[in-house]
DRENMARDREN-857696 format. One record per residue: residue number from 1; x, y, z of N, C-alpha, C, O in turn. Coordinates in Angstrom, 2 decimals. Layout:
residues N
+-----+---------+---------+---------+---------+---------+---------+---------+---------+---------+---------+---------+---------+
! pos !     nxx !     nyy !     nzz !    caxx !    cayy !    cazz !     cxx !     cyy !     czz !     oxx !     oyy !     ozz !
+-----+---------+---------+---------+---------+---------+---------+---------+---------+---------+---------+---------+---------+
! NUM !       X !       Y !       Z !       X !       Y !       Z !       X !       Y !       Z !       X !       Y !       Z !
...
+-----+---------+---------+---------+---------+---------+---------+---------+---------+---------+---------+---------+---------+
***
This chain:
residues 78
+-----+---------+---------+---------+---------+---------+---------+---------+---------+---------+---------+---------+---------+
! pos !     nxx !     nyy !     nzz !    caxx !    cayy !    cazz !     cxx !     cyy !     czz !     oxx !     oyy !     ozz !
+-----+---------+---------+---------+---------+---------+---------+---------+---------+---------+---------+---------+---------+
!   1 !  -41.46 !  -35.08 !    6.63 !  -40.36 !  -34.76 !    5.84 !  -40.54 !  -33.23 !    4.86 !  -41.62 !  -32.69 !    4.63 !
!   2 !  -39.59 !  -32.89 !    4.51 !  -39.23 !  -31.46 !    4.68 !  -40.04 !  -30.79 !    2.90 !  -40.15 !  -31.32 !    1.79 !
!   3 !  -40.33 !  -29.84 !    3.29 !  -41.33 !  -29.87 !    1.63 !  -40.39 !  -28.92 !    1.10 !  -39.44 !  -28.46 !    1.73 !
!   4 !  -40.74 !  -28.61 !   -0.26 !  -40.62 !  -28.18 !   -1.52 !  -39.22 !  -27.12 !   -1.02 !  -37.99 !  -27.12 !   -1.04 !
!   5 !  -40.60 !  -26.09 !   -0.48 !  -39.83 !  -24.76 !   -0.68 !  -39.16 !  -24.79 !    0.83 !  -38.55 !  -23.74 !    1.05 !
!   6 !  -39.12 !  -25.76 !    1.96 !  -37.82 !  -26.22 !    2.90 !  -36.51 !  -25.78 !    2.61 !  -35.74 !  -24.86 !    2.85 !
!   7 !  -36.66 !  -27.66 !    1.51 !  -35.23 !  -27.39 !    0.63 !  -34.91 !  -26.47 !   -0.01 !  -33.74 !  -26.09 !    0.05 !
!   8 !  -36.05 !  -25.66 !   -1.01 !  -35.18 !  -24.84 !   -1.78 !  -34.20 !  -23.69 !   -0.95 !  -33.03 !  -23.45 !   -1.25 !
!   9 !  -35.04 !  -22.97 !    0.29 !  -34.60 !  -22.47 !    1.20 !  -33.18 !  -22.66 !    1.65 !  -32.30 !  -21.81 !    1.76 !
!  10 !  -33.17 !  -23.82 !    1.86 !  -32.24 !  -24.39 !    2.50 !  -30.84 !  -24.69 !    1.56 !  -29.71 !  -24.83 !    2.05 !
!  11 !  -31.05 !  -24.74 !    0.61 !  -30.37 !  -25.12 !   -0.98 !  -29.70 !  -23.49 !   -0.44 !  -28.75 !  -23.07 !    0.22 !
!  12 !  -30.88 !  -22.95 !   -1.20 !  -30.48 !  -21.34 !   -1.69 !  -28.96 !  -20.85 !   -0.41 !  -27.73 !  -20.79 !   -0.41 !
!  13 !  -30.23 !  -20.57 !    0.59 !  -28.63 !  -20.33 !    2.40 !  -27.18 !  -20.82 !    2.19 !  -26.10 !  -20.24 !    2.35 !
!  14 !  -27.60 !  -22.61 !    1.62 !  -26.13 !  -22.99 !    1.55 !  -25.32 !  -22.27 !    0.92 !  -24.31 !  -21.72 !    1.35 !
!  15 !  -26.04 !  -22.27 !   -0.79 !  -24.84 !  -21.33 !   -1.77 !  -25.10 !  -20.13 !   -1.84 !  -25.11 !  -19.78 !   -3.02 !
!  16 !  -25.42 !  -19.02 !   -0.86 !  -25.17 !  -18.09 !   -0.77 !  -23.96 !  -18.02 !    0.45 !  -23.14 !  -17.10 !    0.47 !
!  17 !  -23.98 !  -18.94 !    1.32 !  -23.14 !  -18.73 !    1.89 !  -21.89 !  -19.32 !    1.74 !  -21.01 !  -18.67 !    2.31 !
!  18 !  -21.47 !  -20.40 !    1.13 !  -20.38 !  -20.82 !   -0.50 !  -20.01 !  -19.95 !   -0.92 !  -18.79 !  -19.84 !   -0.92 !
!  19 !  -20.78 !  -18.91 !   -1.48 !  -20.10 !  -17.73 !   -2.20 !  -19.57 !  -16.83 !   -1.67 !  -18.50 !  -16.31 !   -1.99 !
!  20 !  -20.66 !  -16.43 !   -0.31 !  -19.71 !  -15.05 !    0.73 !  -18.62 !  -15.60 !    1.45 !  -17.83 !  -14.93 !    2.12 !
!  21 !  -18.58 !  -16.58 !    1.33 !  -16.95 !  -17.40 !    1.90 !  -16.35 !  -17.51 !    0.74 !  -15.51 !  -16.62 !    0.57 !
!  22 !  -16.47 !  -18.51 !   -0.41 !  -15.50 !  -18.01 !   -1.47 !  -14.87 !  -16.13 !   -1.51 !  -13.72 !  -15.74 !   -1.28 !
!  23 !  -15.84 !  -15.46 !   -1.80 !  -15.83 !  -13.60 !   -1.88 !  -14.68 !  -12.97 !   -0.73 !  -13.92 !  -12.02 !   -0.91 !
!  24 !  -14.83 !  -13.92 !    0.64 !  -14.06 !  -13.35 !    2.30 !  -12.58 !  -14.12 !    1.86 !  -11.47 !  -13.64 !    2.10 !
!  25 !  -12.82 !  -15.36 !    1.17 !  -11.20 !  -15.69 !    0.49 !  -10.68 !  -14.92 !   -0.35 !   -9.47 !  -14.73 !   -0.30 !
!  26 !  -11.49 !  -14.29 !   -1.32 !  -10.83 !  -13.69 !   -2.60 !  -10.61 !  -12.37 !   -2.20 !   -9.90 !  -11.72 !   -2.97 !
!  27 !  -11.04 !  -11.79 !   -1.19 !  -10.63 !  -10.23 !   -0.28 !   -9.74 !  -10.34 !    0.71 !   -9.24 !   -9.32 !    1.17 !
!  28 !   -9.40 !  -11.56 !    1.19 !   -8.12 !  -12.29 !    1.92 !   -6.94 !  -12.27 !    1.43 !   -5.91 !  -11.91 !    2.01 !
!  29 !   -7.04 !  -12.68 !    0.35 !   -6.35 !  -12.32 !   -0.78 !   -5.58 !  -11.06 !   -1.65 !   -4.43 !  -10.65 !   -1.85 !
!  30 !   -6.35 !  -10.89 !   -1.87 !   -6.18 !   -9.23 !   -2.02 !   -5.55 !   -8.46 !   -0.96 !   -4.44 !   -8.06 !   -1.30 !
!  31 !   -5.94 !   -8.05 !    0.40 !   -5.75 !   -7.92 !    1.11 !   -4.17 !   -8.00 !    1.25 !   -3.38 !   -7.06 !    1.34 !
!  32 !   -3.90 !   -9.36 !    1.24 !   -2.24 !   -9.92 !    1.47 !   -1.89 !   -9.19 !    0.47 !   -1.12 !   -8.29 !    0.80 !
!  33 !   -2.20 !   -9.23 !   -0.91 !   -1.40 !   -8.36 !   -1.80 !   -1.12 !   -7.15 !   -1.69 !    0.05 !   -6.75 !   -1.72 !
!  34 !   -2.39 !   -6.19 !   -1.52 !   -1.89 !   -5.18 !   -1.01 !   -0.90 !   -4.75 !    0.42 !   -0.15 !   -3.77 !    0.39 !
!  35 !   -1.04 !   -5.61 !    1.58 !   -0.12 !   -5.67 !    2.32 !    1.04 !   -5.87 !    1.58 !    1.89 !   -4.98 !    1.55 !
!  36 !    1.23 !   -7.01 !    0.90 !    3.31 !   -6.92 !    0.00 !    3.03 !   -5.51 !   -0.60 !    3.68 !   -4.83 !    0.19 !
!  37 !    2.62 !   -4.83 !   -1.28 !    3.12 !   -3.93 !   -1.48 !    3.19 !   -2.62 !   -0.71 !    3.91 !   -1.76 !   -1.24 !
!  38 !    2.69 !   -2.34 !    0.22 !    2.53 !   -1.66 !    1.19 !    4.18 !   -1.63 !    1.58 !    5.15 !   -0.93 !    1.28 !
!  39 !    3.86 !   -3.08 !    2.60 !    5.69 !   -2.96 !    3.41 !    6.73 !   -2.73 !    2.11 !    7.90 !   -2.50 !    2.41 !
!  40 !    6.39 !   -2.79 !    0.80 !    7.34 !   -2.92 !   -0.33 !    7.67 !   -0.96 !   -0.09 !    8.65 !   -0.28 !    0.22 !
!  41 !    6.31 !   -0.70 !   -0.43 !    6.68 !    1.01 !   -1.06 !    7.13 !    1.76 !    0.43 !    7.81 !    2.78 !    0.57 !
!  42 !    6.41 !    0.74 !    1.67 !    7.22 !    1.40 !    2.68 !    9.08 !    1.59 !    3.01 !    9.76 !    2.48 !    3.53 !
!  43 !    9.35 !    0.42 !    2.48 !   10.60 !    0.09 !    2.15 !   11.32 !    1.07 !    1.30 !   12.18 !    1.82 !    1.75 !
!  44 !   10.90 !    1.04 !   -0.08 !   11.33 !    2.24 !   -0.98 !   11.57 !    3.61 !   -0.29 !   12.67 !    4.13 !   -0.08 !
!  45 !    9.98 !    4.23 !    0.13 !   10.31 !    5.28 !    1.14 !   11.55 !    5.86 !    2.20 !   12.04 !    6.98 !    2.33 !
!  46 !   11.85 !    4.50 !    2.91 !   13.05 !    4.58 !    3.78 !   14.36 !    4.63 !    3.01 !   15.30 !    5.39 !    3.22 !
!  47 !   14.25 !    3.70 !    2.09 !   15.49 !    3.90 !    0.97 !   15.75 !    5.44 !    0.55 !   16.87 !    5.93 !    0.48 !
!  48 !   14.48 !    6.16 !    0.27 !   14.66 !    7.13 !   -0.40 !   14.69 !    8.13 !    0.68 !   15.07 !    9.25 !    0.31 !
!  49 !   14.46 !    8.03 !    1.61 !   14.64 !    8.95 !    3.03 !   16.40 !    8.94 !    2.82 !   17.22 !    9.65 !    2.24 !
!  50 !   16.42 !    7.88 !    3.55 !   18.11 !    7.74 !    3.19 !   18.50 !    8.53 !    2.51 !   18.82 !    9.66 !    2.87 !
!  51 !   18.59 !    7.86 !    0.81 !   19.32 !    8.47 !   -0.17 !   19.18 !   10.60 !   -0.19 !   19.91 !   11.48 !   -0.64 !
!  52 !   17.74 !   10.62 !    0.60 !   17.65 !   12.13 !    0.49 !   18.35 !   12.59 !    1.51 !   18.24 !   13.78 !    1.84 !
!  53 !   19.00 !   11.90 !    2.04 !   19.77 !   12.69 !    3.88 !   21.01 !   12.60 !    3.36 !   21.84 !   13.39 !    3.83 !
!  54 !   21.52 !   11.51 !    2.13 !   23.22 !   11.49 !    2.12 !   23.42 !   12.61 !    0.94 !   24.58 !   12.94 !    0.68 !
!  55 !   22.33 !   13.22 !    0.20 !   22.28 !   13.82 !   -0.92 !   22.27 !   15.54 !   -0.32 !   22.39 !   16.66 !   -0.81 !
!  56 !   22.05 !   14.91 !    1.03 !   21.36 !   16.97 !    1.35 !   22.96 !   16.93 !    2.10 !   23.67 !   17.85 !    1.70 !
!  57 !   23.50 !   16.17 !    2.95 !   24.60 !   16.02 !    3.30 !   25.57 !   16.82 !    2.57 !   26.01 !   17.96 !    2.70 !
!  58 !   25.77 !   15.94 !    1.83 !   26.74 !   15.98 !    0.61 !   27.21 !   17.63 !    0.12 !   28.30 !   18.20 !    0.17 !
!  59 !   25.65 !   18.10 !   -0.41 !   25.67 !   19.65 !   -0.72 !   25.82 !   20.59 !   -0.05 !   26.27 !   21.67 !   -0.43 !
!  60 !   25.35 !   20.23 !    1.34 !   25.94 !   21.41 !    2.87 !   27.38 !   21.14 !    2.70 !   28.08 !   22.06 !    2.28 !
!  61 !   27.97 !   19.86 !    2.99 !   29.56 !   19.80 !    2.99 !   29.90 !   20.56 !    1.72 !   30.90 !   21.26 !    1.83 !
!  62 !   29.24 !   20.58 !    0.47 !   29.48 !   21.46 !   -0.84 !   29.56 !   22.64 !   -0.38 !   30.55 !   23.25 !    0.03 !
!  63 !   28.14 !   23.06 !   -0.49 !   27.88 !   24.92 !   -0.48 !   27.62 !   25.12 !    0.80 !   27.77 !   26.34 !    0.83 !
!  64 !   27.28 !   24.74 !    2.13 !   27.01 !   25.26 !    3.38 !   25.21 !   25.01 !    3.21 !   24.45 !   24.36 !    2.51 !
!  65 !   25.14 !   25.93 !    4.26 !   23.66 !   25.51 !    4.36 !   22.64 !   26.60 !    3.78 !   22.86 !   27.76 !    4.13 !
!  66 !   21.80 !   26.42 !    3.14 !   20.60 !   27.67 !    2.52 !   19.83 !   26.43 !    2.25 !   19.66 !   25.28 !    2.66 !
!  67 !   19.43 !   27.36 !    1.24 !   18.44 !   26.29 !    0.15 !   18.55 !   26.85 !   -1.17 !   19.16 !   27.86 !   -1.51 !
!  68 !   17.76 !   25.89 !   -2.01 !   17.72 !   25.61 !   -3.51 !   16.46 !   25.79 !   -4.26 !   15.35 !   25.28 !   -4.22 !
!  69 !   17.12 !   26.84 !   -5.04 !   15.57 !   27.05 !   -5.93 !   15.68 !   26.25 !   -7.38 !   16.13 !   26.60 !   -8.47 !
!  70 !   14.89 !   24.69 !   -6.78 !   14.52 !   23.69 !   -7.87 !   14.52 !   24.26 !   -9.79 !   14.96 !   23.72 !  -10.81 !
!  71 !   13.75 !   25.63 !   -9.53 !   13.66 !   25.91 !  -10.36 !   14.40 !   26.46 !  -11.64 !   14.23 !   26.27 !  -12.85 !
!  72 !   15.40 !   27.32 !  -10.78 !   16.90 !   28.03 !  -11.29 !   17.90 !   27.27 !  -11.24 !   18.82 !   27.19 !  -12.06 !
!  73 !   17.75 !   26.65 !  -10.19 !   19.20 !   25.52 !   -9.46 !   19.98 !   26.39 !   -8.82 !   21.16 !   26.17 !   -8.57 !
!  74 !   19.25 !   27.61 !   -8.47 !   20.20 !   28.47 !   -7.56 !   19.92 !   28.22 !   -6.28 !   18.86 !   27.88 !   -5.76 !
!  75 !   21.55 !   28.54 !   -5.56 !   21.97 !   27.94 !   -4.09 !   21.39 !   29.53 !   -3.48 !   21.80 !   30.64 !   -3.81 !
!  76 !   20.70 !   29.28 !   -2.84 !   20.79 !   30.93 !   -1.69 !   21.10 !   30.52 !   -0.29 !   20.30 !   30.15 !    0.57 !
!  77 !   22.42 !   30.64 !   -0.18 !   23.00 !   30.69 !    1.22 !   22.22 !   31.69 !    2.65 !   21.62 !   32.76 !    2.85 !
!  78 !   22.65 !   30.65 !    3.28 !   21.63 !   31.42 !    4.69 !   22.57 !   32.43 !    5.32 !   22.20 !   33.11 !    6.28 !
+-----+---------+---------+---------+---------+---------+---------+---------+---------+---------+---------+---------+---------+
***
């Protein structure tokens, strides 16, 4: 028959293992949420990049090539 200490040690080990497995599940859940947020953000960045490219093209068609001082709104032709 096992000693009381051995049974206690075994129970503590099992309890710790269950805690760690539960903790791992929580971490995986959080990783899934973060991956979803990452995908959404990457998609939004791609969309914003397309919008920015269209805006630049539109401004170049209207003003030609140059730079814009965003503080003053002044267009400086090249």
